[in-house]
C-alpha positions in Angstrom: -10.1 -11.8 10.3 -9.1 -10.5 13.7 -8.9 -6.7 13.9 -8.2 -6.6 17.6 -5.5 -4.0 18.1 -6.0 -2.3 14.8 -4.9 1.3 14.9 -6.9 3.2 12.3 -5.6 6.3 10.7 -6.7 8.7 8.0 -4.5 10.1 5.3 -2.7 13.2 6.2 -4.4 14.7 3.1 -7.9 14.2 4.6 -9.7 17.3 5.4 -11.2 18.0 8.8 -14.7 18.6 7.4 -15.9 15.0 7.8 -15.8 14.3 4.0 -15.3 11.1 2.2 -12.3 9.4 3.7 -10.9 6.0 4.2 -9.0 4.8 7.2 -6.2 2.3 7.1 -4.9 -0.1 9.8 -1.4 -1.2 8.7 -0.1 -2.3 12.1 -1.5 -5.8 12.0 0.5 -8.9 11.1 -0.1 -10.1 7.5 -3.1 -7.8 6.7 -3.9 -4.2 6.0 -7.4 -3.2 6.8 -9.3 -0.4 4.9 -12.6 1.0 6.0 -15.0 4.0 5.4 -14.3 6.6 8.1 -18.1 7.4 8.2 -18.9 3.8 9.1 -16.3 2.5 11.5 -18.4 -0.5 12.5 -19.1 -1.4 8.8 -17.3 -3.7 6.5 -13.5 -3.8 6.2 -11.5 -4.6 3.0 -8.5 -6.7 3.7 -5.3 -6.7 1.6 -1.9 -8.4 2.0 0.8 -5.9 2.8 2.3 -6.5 -0.7 -1.0 -5.8 -2.4 -1.5 -2.6 -0.4 2.0 -1.3 -1.2 1.3 -2.0 -4.9 -2.0 -0.1 -4.7 -0.4 2.9 -3.0 2.5 2.9 -5.4 0.1 2.9 -8.4 -2.2 5.5 -6.9 0.7 7.8 -6.2 2.0 7.4 -9.7 -1.3 8.4 -11.2 -1.1 11.8 -9.4 2.2 12.7 -11.0 
């Protein structure tokens, strides 16, 4: 998986205290990367854009 050009971002709900956060790169063609913000050189989970949207939709629904 080529992550060249990935623009990683944290959730707007992430605190600034260096806590447990994930970063998402959704600017790549055909793949959404997810990684641990404390280990940016570590492993990356890869999802199809459709799978990522389904995950986000279900996670948001569980908060309501």
